[in-house]
C-alpha angles and dihedrals in degrees: 000000000000117000094247091055090049090054092048090049092047092056095035096119095044122093110262095243091053093043088055091053093046094047089050092050095053118094094227101057106013112168091316088075100028098057097053091045094047094048101032102035106022094037093228121160120260097242094049090044092049094050094046093045093050091048092048094045092051095047096087096039100085095046091046093049092047099044108033092084098047091045091048091048091050093047093048087072085078117072096226093053093043089055091047095050092044090052092045095049094045093047094045094048091047094049102036112017093096092061093045092048092047100042103021117187091358088066090057092048092050092045091055093041096057104093099219131119114281093023124094142080097314094050090040089058090051091049091049089052095047092048094043095239111174117254097247094048093045093048092051094046094046092046091051091047092050091050092049092047089050091055092048095047093044091050092048091046093050091044091050092049090048090052090050090052091051092050095049 
């Protein structure tokens, strides 16, 4: 069974508006999965879908931004986790620090806005934590990126549905 069908089945007994919020809040689908499902499967309108998906995608952002550092600090007491976080920080800084230094908060916004796998609000929060971006700046950049991604995904979804109508 394709992943999209599994998500629809998982939230089958939930009202469509709530399923859209929940799908958007999960790290696997975020709004990249929620918007096509809400419009294409649930038959929801694009404006309602966009608003619910943005809201859902931003729900975990504040807790993530606030608690990633304390959780990391706690876990670093254990050798395995300390090694993991040292590896992660070193690798991330080596591979991405040039872009973050050059473009600053704009890099985080663009990173979150690009609707591809492994980009989005959850990963944006992790990047903000790794690069030490202040809470207010990270929240603003991630929020802007989520809104841009929502526009892109909604436009592609509507364009894809329009193309399907033309072909049938």
